[in-house]
N, CA, C and O atoms as a Tinker XYZ file with bonds, in Angstrom:
   448  protein
     1  N      0.812000   -1.184000    0.000000    73     2
     2  CA     0.000000    0.000000    0.000000    64     1     3
     3  C      0.863000    1.257000    0.000000    63     2     4     5
     4  O      0.512000    2.264000   -0.614000    81     3
     5  N      1.984000    1.185000    0.689000    73     3     6
     6  CA     2.903000    2.328000    0.735000    64     5     7
     7  C      3.451000    2.606000   -0.660000    63     6     8     9
     8  O      3.628000    3.764000   -1.037000    81     7
     9  N      3.722000    1.552000   -1.431000    73     7    10
    10  CA     4.239000    1.718000   -2.788000    64     9    11
    11  C      3.230000    2.463000   -3.656000    63    10    12    13
    12  O      3.616000    3.331000   -4.439000    81    11
    13  N      1.959000    2.141000   -3.531000    73    11    14
    14  CA     0.935000    2.834000   -4.319000    64    13    15
    15  C      0.823000    4.296000   -3.908000    63    14    16    17
    16  O      0.647000    5.168000   -4.759000    81    15
    17  N      0.922000    4.571000   -2.614000    73    15    18
    18  CA     0.889000    5.961000   -2.145000    64    17    19
    19  C      2.090000    6.735000   -2.669000    63    18    20    21
    20  O      1.950000    7.882000   -3.092000    81    19
    21  N      3.261000    6.122000   -2.645000    73    19    22
    22  CA     4.456000    6.778000   -3.191000    64    21    23
    23  C      4.332000    6.991000   -4.690000    63    22    24    25
    24  O      4.818000    7.993000   -5.213000    81    23
    25  N      3.691000    6.066000   -5.384000    73    23    26
    26  CA     3.475000    6.210000   -6.823000    64    25    27
    27  C      2.635000    7.441000   -7.122000    63    26    28    29
    28  O      2.967000    8.221000   -8.015000    81    27
    29  N      1.562000    7.615000   -6.388000    73    27    30
    30  CA     0.708000    8.780000   -6.593000    64    29    31
    31  C      1.449000   10.057000   -6.229000    63    30    32    33
    32  O      1.338000   11.055000   -6.941000    81    31
    33  N      2.202000   10.045000   -5.137000    73    31    34
    34  CA     2.970000   11.215000   -4.723000    64    33    35
    35  C      4.012000   11.600000   -5.775000    63    34    36    37
    36  O      4.159000   12.778000   -6.101000    81    35
    37  N      4.730000   10.617000   -6.302000    73    35    38
    38  CA     5.735000   10.888000   -7.331000    64    37    39
    39  C      5.072000   11.395000   -8.603000    63    38    40    41
    40  O      5.598000   12.303000   -9.246000    81    39
    41  N      3.936000   10.832000   -8.978000    73    39    42
    42  CA     3.227000   11.267000  -10.183000    64    41    43
    43  C      2.806000   12.727000  -10.076000    63    42    44    45
    44  O      2.997000   13.498000  -11.017000    81    43
    45  N      2.243000   13.109000   -8.955000    73    43    46
    46  CA     1.836000   14.501000   -8.755000    64    45    47
    47  C      3.057000   15.411000   -8.734000    63    46    48    49
    48  O      3.032000   16.503000   -9.301000    81    47
    49  N      4.126000   14.962000   -8.080000    73    47    50
    50  CA     5.361000   15.749000   -8.049000    64    49    51
    51  C      5.956000   15.945000   -9.429000    63    50    52    53
    52  O      6.450000   17.028000   -9.740000    81    51
    53  N      5.918000   14.913000  -10.263000    73    51    54
    54  CA     6.446000   15.024000  -11.627000    64    53    55
    55  C      5.669000   16.051000  -12.437000    63    54    56    57
    56  O      6.254000   16.847000  -13.171000    81    55
    57  N      4.357000   16.029000  -12.300000    73    55    58
    58  CA     3.545000   17.003000  -13.040000    64    57    59
    59  C      3.826000   18.420000  -12.565000    63    58    60    61
    60  O      3.887000   19.345000  -13.375000    81    59
    61  N      3.997000   18.597000  -11.260000    73    59    62
    62  CA     4.264000   19.923000  -10.711000    64    61    63
    63  C      5.629000   20.442000  -11.165000    63    62    64    65
    64  O      5.747000   21.596000  -11.579000    81    63
    65  N      6.657000   19.598000  -11.088000    73    63    66
    66  CA     8.000000   19.993000  -11.518000    64    65    67
    67  C      7.993000   20.342000  -13.001000    63    66    68    69
    68  O      8.594000   21.334000  -13.413000    81    67
    69  N      7.324000   19.543000  -13.788000    73    67    70
    70  CA     7.276000   19.764000  -15.233000    64    69    71
    71  C      6.556000   21.074000  -15.555000    63    70    72    73
    72  O      6.970000   21.809000  -16.451000    81    71
    73  N      5.495000   21.359000  -14.835000    73    71    74
    74  CA     4.750000   22.600000  -15.047000    64    73    75
    75  C      5.611000   23.812000  -14.728000    63    74    76    77
    76  O      5.580000   24.803000  -15.457000    81    75
    77  N      6.375000   23.744000  -13.653000    73    75    78
    78  CA     7.261000   24.856000  -13.290000    64    77    79
    79  C      8.305000   25.080000  -14.379000    63    78    80    81
    80  O      8.557000   26.219000  -14.774000    81    79
    81  N      8.914000   23.994000  -14.867000    73    79    82
    82  CA     9.948000   24.125000  -15.895000    64    81    83
    83  C      9.365000   24.702000  -17.172000    63    82    84    85
    84  O      9.990000   25.559000  -17.796000    81    83
    85  N      8.190000   24.258000  -17.576000    73    83    86
    86  CA     7.587000   24.758000  -18.808000    64    85    87
    87  C      7.188000   26.218000  -18.684000    63    86    88    89
    88  O      7.202000   26.938000  -19.682000    81    87
    89  N      6.835000   26.674000  -17.497000    73    87    90
    90  CA     6.404000   28.051000  -17.313000    64    89    91
    91  C      7.559000   29.020000  -17.124000    63    90    92    93
    92  O      7.382000   30.223000  -17.320000    81    91
    93  N      8.732000   28.535000  -16.752000    73    91    94
    94  CA     9.825000   29.457000  -16.450000    64    93    95
    95  C     10.841000   29.590000  -17.568000    63    94    96    97
    96  O     11.547000   30.598000  -17.626000    81    95
    97  N     10.943000   28.626000  -18.446000    73    95    98
    98  CA    11.987000   28.686000  -19.458000    64    97    99
    99  C     11.546000   27.973000  -20.728000    63    98   100   101
   100  O     10.623000   27.158000  -20.713000    81    99
   101  N     12.202000   28.286000  -21.793000    73    99   102
   102  CA    11.954000   27.615000  -23.063000    64   101   103
   103  C     13.107000   26.686000  -23.421000    63   102   104   105
   104  O     13.219000   26.238000  -24.562000    81   103
   105  N     13.950000   26.403000  -22.458000    73   103   106
   106  CA    15.149000   25.616000  -22.680000    64   105   107
   107  C     14.818000   24.125000  -22.804000    63   106   108   109
   108  O     14.299000   23.523000  -21.864000    81   107
   109  N     15.110000   23.546000  -23.936000    73   107   110
   110  CA    14.810000   22.133000  -24.184000    64   109   111
   111  C     15.640000   21.233000  -23.267000    63   110   112   113
   112  O     15.184000   20.161000  -22.871000    81   111
   113  N     16.852000   21.664000  -22.931000    73   111   114
   114  CA    17.700000   20.877000  -22.032000    64   113   115
   115  C     17.017000   20.671000  -20.681000    63   114   116   117
   116  O     17.065000   19.573000  -20.128000    81   115
   117  N     16.384000   21.712000  -20.145000    73   115   118
   118  CA    15.704000   21.570000  -18.857000    64   117   119
   119  C     14.484000   20.656000  -18.956000    63   118   120   121
   120  O     14.156000   19.944000  -18.007000    81   119
   121  N     13.825000   20.681000  -20.091000    73   119   122
   122  CA    12.684000   19.784000  -20.283000    64   121   123
   123  C     13.171000   18.335000  -20.296000    63   122   124   125
   124  O     12.556000   17.470000  -19.673000    81   123
   125  N     14.267000   18.067000  -21.000000    73   123   126
   126  CA    14.829000   16.711000  -21.015000    64   125   127
   127  C     15.311000   16.301000  -19.631000    63   126   128   129
   128  O     15.141000   15.151000  -19.225000    81   127
   129  N     15.908000   17.233000  -18.913000    73   127   130
   130  CA    16.358000   16.961000  -17.549000    64   129   131
   131  C     15.169000   16.619000  -16.648000    63   130   132   133
   132  O     15.276000   15.777000  -15.757000    81   131
   133  N     14.042000   17.278000  -16.889000    73   131   134
   134  CA    12.831000   16.967000  -16.142000    64   133   135
   135  C     12.384000   15.527000  -16.397000    63   134   136   137
   136  O     12.007000   14.816000  -15.467000    81   135
   137  N     12.429000   15.106000  -17.653000    73   135   138
   138  CA    12.033000   13.730000  -17.980000    64   137   139
   139  C     12.976000   12.719000  -17.326000    63   138   140   141
   140  O     12.526000   11.701000  -16.800000    81   139
   141  N     14.260000   12.991000  -17.358000    73   139   142
   142  CA    15.224000   12.079000  -16.732000    64   141   143
   143  C     15.009000   12.031000  -15.221000    63   142   144   145
   144  O     15.138000   10.972000  -14.607000    81   143
   145  N     14.683000   13.173000  -14.622000    73   143   146
   146  CA    14.424000   13.166000  -13.176000    64   145   147
   147  C     13.185000   12.337000  -12.852000    63   146   148   149
   148  O     13.156000   11.658000  -11.825000    81   147
   149  N     12.163000   12.376000  -13.703000    73   147   150
   150  CA    10.985000   11.539000  -13.477000    64   149   151
   151  C     11.364000   10.060000  -13.518000    63   150   152   153
   152  O     10.917000    9.271000  -12.685000    81   151
   153  N     12.191000    9.696000  -14.493000    73   151   154
   154  CA    12.645000    8.305000  -14.606000    64   153   155
   155  C     13.426000    7.908000  -13.354000    63   154   156   157
   156  O     13.268000    6.795000  -12.854000    81   155
   157  N     14.259000    8.804000  -12.849000    73   155   158
   158  CA    15.036000    8.507000  -11.638000    64   157   159
   159  C     14.136000    8.370000  -10.411000    63   158   160   161
   160  O     14.387000    7.518000   -9.558000    81   159
   161  N     13.097000    9.192000  -10.309000    73   159   162
   162  CA    12.158000    9.066000   -9.191000    64   161   163
   163  C     11.505000    7.689000   -9.190000    63   162   164   165
   164  O     11.419000    7.030000   -8.154000    81   163
   165  N     11.046000    7.264000  -10.360000    73   163   166
   166  CA    10.418000    5.950000  -10.437000    64   165   167
   167  C     11.446000    4.832000  -10.255000    63   166   168   169
   168  O     11.116000    3.780000   -9.707000    81   167
   169  N     12.677000    5.040000  -10.701000    73   167   170
   170  CA    13.732000    4.042000  -10.481000    64   169   171
   171  C     13.964000    3.824000   -8.993000    63   170   172   173
   172  O     14.143000    2.692000   -8.543000    81   171
   173  N     13.958000    4.907000   -8.238000    73   171   174
   174  CA    14.110000    4.795000   -6.788000    64   173   175
   175  C     12.974000    3.973000   -6.194000    63   174   176   177
   176  O     13.191000    3.149000   -5.306000    81   175
   177  N     11.770000    4.201000   -6.685000    73   175   178
   178  CA    10.619000    3.446000   -6.192000    64   177   179
   179  C     10.761000    1.962000   -6.512000    63   178   180   181
   180  O     10.447000    1.109000   -5.681000    81   179
   181  N     11.235000    1.655000   -7.721000    73   179   182
   182  CA    11.440000    0.258000   -8.094000    64   181   183
   183  C     12.565000   -0.381000   -7.271000    63   182   184   185
   184  O     12.518000   -1.572000   -6.966000    81   183
   185  N     13.562000    0.412000   -6.919000    73   183   186
   186  CA    14.687000   -0.122000   -6.139000    64   185   187
   187  C     14.246000   -0.559000   -4.747000    63   186   188   189
   188  O     14.913000   -1.381000   -4.119000    81   187
   189  N     13.141000   -0.026000   -4.262000    73   187   190
   190  CA    12.633000   -0.427000   -2.949000    64   189   191
   191  C     12.079000   -1.851000   -2.956000    63   190   192   193
   192  O     11.981000   -2.478000   -1.901000    81   191
   193  N     11.718000   -2.363000   -4.118000    73   191   194
   194  CA    11.102000   -3.686000   -4.243000    64   193   195
   195  C     11.871000   -4.587000   -5.209000    63   194   196   197
   196  O     11.273000   -5.198000   -6.095000    81   195
   197  N     13.169000   -4.672000   -5.046000    73   195   198
   198  CA    13.992000   -5.473000   -5.962000    64   197   199
   199  C     13.658000   -6.952000   -5.931000    63   198   200   201
   200  O     13.881000   -7.656000   -6.916000    81   199
   201  N     13.126000   -7.436000   -4.813000    73   199   202
   202  CA    12.820000   -8.866000   -4.725000    64   201   203
   203  C     11.674000   -9.272000   -5.647000    63   202   204   205
   204  O     11.487000  -10.463000   -5.895000    81   203
   205  N     10.903000   -8.312000   -6.161000    73   203   206
   206  CA     9.823000   -8.612000   -7.099000    64   205   207
   207  C     10.240000   -8.417000   -8.551000    63   206   208   209
   208  O      9.399000   -8.495000   -9.447000    81   207
   209  N     11.516000   -8.167000   -8.799000    73   207   210
   210  CA    12.028000   -7.927000  -10.146000    64   209   211
   211  C     12.417000   -9.264000  -10.776000    63   210   212   213
   212  O     13.176000  -10.042000  -10.198000    81   211
   213  N     11.880000   -9.513000  -11.975000    73   211   214
   214  CA    12.101000  -10.782000  -12.653000    64   213   215
   215  C     12.617000  -10.500000  -14.061000    63   214   216   217
   216  O     12.190000   -9.542000  -14.706000    81   215
   217  N     13.530000  -11.333000  -14.529000    73   215   218
   218  CA    13.991000  -11.189000  -15.906000    64   217   219
   219  C     15.491000  -11.327000  -16.039000    63   218   220   221
   220  O     16.160000  -11.894000  -15.175000    81   219
   221  N     16.006000  -10.799000  -17.132000    73   219   222
   222  CA    17.425000  -10.875000  -17.466000    64   221   223
   223  C     18.178000   -9.775000  -16.728000    63   222   224   225
   224  O     18.312000   -8.662000  -17.236000    81   223
   225  N     18.667000  -10.084000  -15.535000    73   223   226
   226  CA    19.301000   -9.087000  -14.672000    64   225   227
   227  C     20.814000   -9.269000  -14.664000    63   226   228   229
   228  O     21.315000  -10.379000  -14.483000    81   227
   229  N     21.532000   -8.169000  -14.861000    73   227   230
   230  CA    22.993000   -8.216000  -14.813000    64   229   231
   231  C     23.543000   -7.245000  -13.785000    63   230   232   233
   232  O     24.313000   -7.648000  -12.913000    81   231
   233  N     23.170000   -5.978000  -13.864000    73   231   234
   234  CA    23.608000   -4.955000  -12.929000    64   233   235
   235  C     22.345000   -4.275000  -12.411000    63   234   236   237
   236  O     21.635000   -3.620000  -13.174000    81   235
   237  N     22.065000   -4.424000  -11.132000    73   235   238
   238  CA    20.773000   -4.005000  -10.585000    64   237   239
   239  C     20.509000   -2.521000  -10.811000    63   238   240   241
   240  O     19.400000   -2.164000  -11.209000    81   239
   241  N     21.475000   -1.647000  -10.574000    73   239   242
   242  CA    21.241000   -0.206000  -10.734000    64   241   243
   243  C     20.907000    0.146000  -12.176000    63   242   244   245
   244  O     19.979000    0.914000  -12.430000    81   243
   245  N     21.646000   -0.404000  -13.105000    73   243   246
   246  CA    21.389000   -0.143000  -14.522000    64   245   247
   247  C     20.073000   -0.789000  -14.946000    63   246   248   249
   248  O     19.316000   -0.201000  -15.717000    81   247
   249  N     19.798000   -1.985000  -14.454000    73   247   250
   250  CA    18.567000   -2.685000  -14.829000    64   249   251
   251  C     17.325000   -1.936000  -14.363000    63   250   252   253
   252  O     16.340000   -1.848000  -15.097000    81   251
   253  N     17.364000   -1.396000  -13.146000    73   251   254
   254  CA    16.221000   -0.645000  -12.628000    64   253   255
   255  C     16.022000    0.631000  -13.448000    63   254   256   257
   256  O     14.891000    0.969000  -13.797000    81   255
   257  N     17.105000    1.340000  -13.757000    73   255   258
   258  CA    17.005000    2.544000  -14.578000    64   257   259
   259  C     16.510000    2.202000  -15.983000    63   258   260   261
   260  O     15.668000    2.910000  -16.534000    81   259
   261  N     17.023000    1.132000  -16.554000    73   259   262
   262  CA    16.604000    0.684000  -17.886000    64   261   263
   263  C     15.114000    0.358000  -17.908000    63   262   264   265
   264  O     14.398000    0.769000  -18.822000    81   263
   265  N     14.650000   -0.379000  -16.904000    73   263   266
   266  CA    13.237000   -0.731000  -16.837000    64   265   267
   267  C     12.374000    0.530000  -16.723000    63   266   268   269
   268  O     11.360000    0.660000  -17.408000    81   267
   269  N     12.786000    1.451000  -15.857000    73   267   270
   270  CA    12.028000    2.674000  -15.667000    64   269   271
   271  C     12.004000    3.515000  -16.938000    63   270   272   273
   272  O     10.968000    4.079000  -17.290000    81   271
   273  N     13.135000    3.602000  -17.626000    73   271   274
   274  CA    13.211000    4.385000  -18.864000    64   273   275
   275  C     12.331000    3.772000  -19.953000    63   274   276   277
   276  O     11.629000    4.492000  -20.664000    81   275
   277  N     12.367000    2.462000  -20.082000    73   275   278
   278  CA    11.518000    1.785000  -21.079000    64   277   279
   279  C     10.040000    1.946000  -20.752000    63   278   280   281
   280  O      9.215000    2.090000  -21.654000    81   279
   281  N      9.707000    1.924000  -19.482000    73   279   282
   282  CA     8.317000    2.083000  -19.082000    64   281   283
   283  C      7.858000    3.527000  -19.289000    63   282   284   285
   284  O      6.754000    3.755000  -19.784000    81   283
   285  N      8.687000    4.500000  -18.918000    73   283   286
   286  CA     8.336000    5.921000  -19.046000    64   285   287
   287  C      8.097000    6.307000  -20.505000    63   286   288   289
   288  O      7.189000    7.081000  -20.809000    81   287
   289  N      8.903000    5.773000  -21.389000    73   287   290
   290  CA     8.754000    6.102000  -22.810000    64   289   291
   291  C      7.743000    5.190000  -23.495000    63   290   292   293
   292  O      7.557000    5.286000  -24.708000    81   291
   293  N      7.097000    4.322000  -22.755000    73   291   294
   294  CA     6.124000    3.328000  -23.221000    64   293   295
   295  C      6.709000    2.411000  -24.284000    63   294   296   297
   296  O      5.983000    1.925000  -25.151000    81   295
   297  N      8.009000    2.173000  -24.225000    73   295   298
   298  CA     8.661000    1.247000  -25.138000    64   297   299
   299  C      8.279000   -0.188000  -24.791000    63   298   300   301
   300  O      7.938000   -0.978000  -25.671000    81   299
   301  N      8.339000   -0.522000  -23.495000    73   299   302
   302  CA     7.876000   -1.817000  -23.026000    64   301   303
   303  C      8.586000   -3.010000  -23.624000    63   302   304   305
   304  O      7.944000   -3.842000  -24.267000    81   303
   305  N      9.883000   -3.121000  -23.436000    73   303   306
   306  CA    10.658000   -4.206000  -24.034000    64   305   307
   307  C     10.232000   -5.566000  -23.484000    63   306   308   309
   308  O     10.011000   -6.487000  -24.270000    81   307
   309  N     10.111000   -5.724000  -22.189000    73   307   310
   310  CA     9.599000   -6.954000  -21.607000    64   309   311
   311  C     10.632000   -7.947000  -21.134000    63   310   312   313
   312  O     10.262000   -9.024000  -20.665000    81   311
   313  N     11.917000   -7.637000  -21.233000    73   311   314
   314  CA    12.919000   -8.575000  -20.742000    64   313   315
   315  C     13.082000   -8.491000  -19.229000    63   314   316   317
   316  O     13.661000   -9.391000  -18.620000    81   315
   317  N     12.582000   -7.427000  -18.619000    73   315   318
   318  CA    12.549000   -7.268000  -17.166000    64   317   319
   319  C     11.125000   -6.862000  -16.808000    63   318   320   321
   320  O     10.516000   -6.042000  -17.495000    81   319
   321  N     10.599000   -7.436000  -15.739000    73   319   322
   322  CA     9.260000   -7.052000  -15.305000    64   321   323
   323  C      9.136000   -7.277000  -13.809000    63   322   324   325
   324  O     10.003000   -7.894000  -13.190000    81   323
   325  N      8.062000   -6.779000  -13.238000    73   323   326
   326  CA     7.820000   -6.864000  -11.806000    64   325   327
   327  C      6.532000   -7.621000  -11.522000    63   326   328   329
   328  O      5.636000   -7.689000  -12.363000    81   327
   329  N      6.456000   -8.182000  -10.334000    73   327   330
   330  CA     5.231000   -8.780000   -9.806000    64   329   331
   331  C      4.697000   -7.874000   -8.703000    63   330   332   333
   332  O      5.410000   -6.997000   -8.217000    81   331
   333  N      3.478000   -8.080000   -8.320000    73   331   334
   334  CA     2.908000   -7.364000   -7.183000    64   333   335
   335  C      2.450000   -5.960000   -7.520000    63   334   336   337
   336  O      2.043000   -5.665000   -8.643000    81   335
   337  N      2.529000   -5.100000   -6.509000    73   335   338
   338  CA     2.054000   -3.731000   -6.631000    64   337   339
   339  C      2.788000   -2.926000   -7.700000    63   338   340   341
   340  O      2.234000   -1.972000   -8.247000    81   339
   341  N      4.006000   -3.294000   -7.994000    73   339   342
   342  CA     4.783000   -2.509000   -8.946000    64   341   343
   343  C      4.253000   -2.616000  -10.371000    63   342   344   345
   344  O      4.632000   -1.814000  -11.224000    81   343
   345  N      3.399000   -3.569000  -10.642000    73   343   346
   346  CA     2.748000   -3.608000  -11.955000    64   345   347
   347  C      1.840000   -2.398000  -12.118000    63   346   348   349
   348  O      1.749000   -1.821000  -13.202000    81   347
   349  N      1.169000   -2.019000  -11.037000    73   347   350
   350  CA     0.325000   -0.827000  -11.067000    64   349   351
   351  C      1.193000    0.424000  -11.188000    63   350   352   353
   352  O      0.853000    1.356000  -11.917000    81   351
   353  N      2.298000    0.438000  -10.478000    73   351   354
   354  CA     3.231000    1.557000  -10.565000    64   353   355
   355  C      3.762000    1.705000  -11.988000    63   354   356   357
   356  O      3.890000    2.823000  -12.486000    81   355
   357  N      4.066000    0.608000  -12.637000    73   355   358
   358  CA     4.536000    0.657000  -14.029000    64   357   359
   359  C      3.476000    1.253000  -14.944000    63   358   360   361
   360  O      3.794000    2.019000  -15.854000    81   359
   361  N      2.239000    0.907000  -14.709000    73   359   362
   362  CA     1.155000    1.478000  -15.497000    64   361   363
   363  C      1.037000    2.980000  -15.299000    63   362   364   365
   364  O      0.856000    3.729000  -16.259000    81   363
   365  N      1.141000    3.421000  -14.033000    73   363   366
   366  CA     1.109000    4.846000  -13.758000    64   365   367
   367  C      2.295000    5.560000  -14.407000    63   366   368   369
   368  O      2.148000    6.654000  -14.952000    81   367
   369  N      3.472000    4.929000  -14.342000    73   367   370
   370  CA     4.654000    5.564000  -14.927000    64   369   371
   371  C      4.507000    5.726000  -16.436000    63   370   372   373
   372  O      4.873000    6.767000  -16.982000    81   371
   373  N      3.981000    4.719000  -17.110000    73   371   374
   374  CA     3.815000    4.839000  -18.560000    64   373   375
   375  C      2.776000    5.894000  -18.905000    63   374   376   377
   376  O      2.934000    6.613000  -19.893000    81   375
   377  N      1.725000    6.000000  -18.117000    73   375   378
   378  CA     0.717000    7.040000  -18.343000    64   377   379
   379  C      1.303000    8.431000  -18.109000    63   378   380   381
   380  O      1.075000    9.344000  -18.902000    81   379
   381  N      2.050000    8.591000  -17.030000    73   379   382
   382  CA     2.698000    9.870000  -16.743000    64   381   383
   383  C      3.711000   10.199000  -17.838000    63   382   384   385
   384  O      3.771000   11.340000  -18.294000    81   383
   385  N      4.500000    9.226000  -18.262000    73   383   386
   386  CA     5.481000    9.468000  -19.317000    64   385   387
   387  C      4.840000    9.888000  -20.622000    63   386   388   389
   388  O      5.304000   10.821000  -21.278000    81   387
   389  N      3.783000    9.209000  -20.996000    73   387   390
   390  CA     3.070000    9.562000  -22.220000    64   389   391
   391  C      2.516000   10.975000  -22.137000    63   390   392   393
   392  O      2.625000   11.747000  -23.089000    81   391
   393  N      1.926000   11.312000  -21.009000    73   391   394
   394  CA     1.358000   12.630000  -20.802000    64   393   395
   395  C      2.444000   13.712000  -20.811000    63   394   396   397
   396  O      2.280000   14.750000  -21.452000    81   395
   397  N      3.545000   13.473000  -20.106000    73   395   398
   398  CA     4.613000   14.478000  -20.005000    64   397   399
   399  C      5.324000   14.693000  -21.343000    63   398   400   401
   400  O      5.641000   15.829000  -21.696000    81   399
   401  N      5.571000   13.638000  -22.073000    73   399   402
   402  CA     6.239000   13.782000  -23.369000    64   401   403
   403  C      5.345000   14.550000  -24.335000    63   402   404   405
   404  O      5.822000   15.408000  -25.077000    81   403
   405  N      4.055000   14.244000  -24.329000    73   403   406
   406  CA     3.126000   14.987000  -25.190000    64   405   407
   407  C      3.025000   16.441000  -24.764000    63   406   408   409
   408  O      2.955000   17.335000  -25.608000    81   407
   409  N      3.017000   16.682000  -23.465000    73   407   410
   410  CA     2.954000   18.039000  -22.932000    64   409   411
   411  C      4.193000   18.822000  -23.359000    63   410   412   413
   412  O      4.086000   19.982000  -23.758000    81   411
   413  N      5.350000   18.205000  -23.278000    73   411   414
   414  CA     6.602000   18.858000  -23.699000    64   413   415
   415  C      6.593000   19.176000  -25.186000    63   414   416   417
   416  O      6.980000   20.271000  -25.596000    81   415
   417  N      6.152000   18.217000  -25.990000    73   415   418
   418  CA     6.117000   18.431000  -27.436000    64   417   419
   419  C      5.165000   19.567000  -27.798000    63   418   420   421
   420  O      5.480000   20.390000  -28.657000    81   419
   421  N      4.014000   19.615000  -27.152000    73   419   422
   422  CA     3.064000   20.692000  -27.423000    64   421   423
   423  C      3.637000   22.039000  -27.021000    63   422   424   425
   424  O      3.440000   23.031000  -27.722000    81   423
   425  N      4.342000   22.084000  -25.901000    73   423   426
   426  CA     4.950000   23.331000  -25.438000    64   425   427
   427  C      6.050000   23.792000  -26.402000    63   426   428   429
   428  O      6.124000   24.972000  -26.746000    81   427
   429  N      6.886000   22.874000  -26.825000    73   427   430
   430  CA     7.972000   23.223000  -27.749000    64   429   431
   431  C      7.393000   23.709000  -29.073000    63   430   432   433
   432  O      7.896000   24.668000  -29.659000    81   431
   433  N      6.349000   23.058000  -29.539000    73   431   434
   434  CA     5.704000   23.470000  -30.786000    64   433   435
   435  C      5.089000   24.864000  -30.651000    63   434   436   437
   436  O      5.175000   25.683000  -31.566000    81   435
   437  N      4.475000   25.118000  -29.511000    73   435   438
   438  CA     3.829000   26.409000  -29.253000    64   437   439
   439  C      4.861000   27.532000  -29.186000    63   438   440   441
   440  O      4.632000   28.618000  -29.719000    81   439
   441  N      5.988000   27.278000  -28.541000    73   439   442
   442  CA     7.021000   28.290000  -28.352000    64   441   443
   443  C      7.776000   28.538000  -29.657000    63   442   444   445
   444  O      8.096000   29.687000  -29.962000    81   443
   445  N      8.063000   27.515000  -30.421000    73   443   446
   446  CA     8.863000   27.669000  -31.636000    64   445   447
   447  C      7.990000   28.155000  -32.705000    63   446   448
   448  O      8.446000   28.361000  -33.829000    81   447
């Protein structure tokens, strides 16, 4: 239950951080940095539940970041996956990633 609460907290935080960055600057680098920070936030959440991580694992830190990045961009490779509550977290992360990437693209298009 704590994982789901943290998922919602991180999701709201990501939207707030992204909104601040989009309103204060037109710098594409900061927008990309915002996306990477979202991936890192979710990676930290996944690192709390490593025992539920299944798949082709070699280096845990890189694997968690890789999984989070693939989920955020909705690539969904499938060589690493989670059981339990983190399946719901993965769904939230892909929804947030899809929303944030579209929001960034619309902002860049509007500004340019």
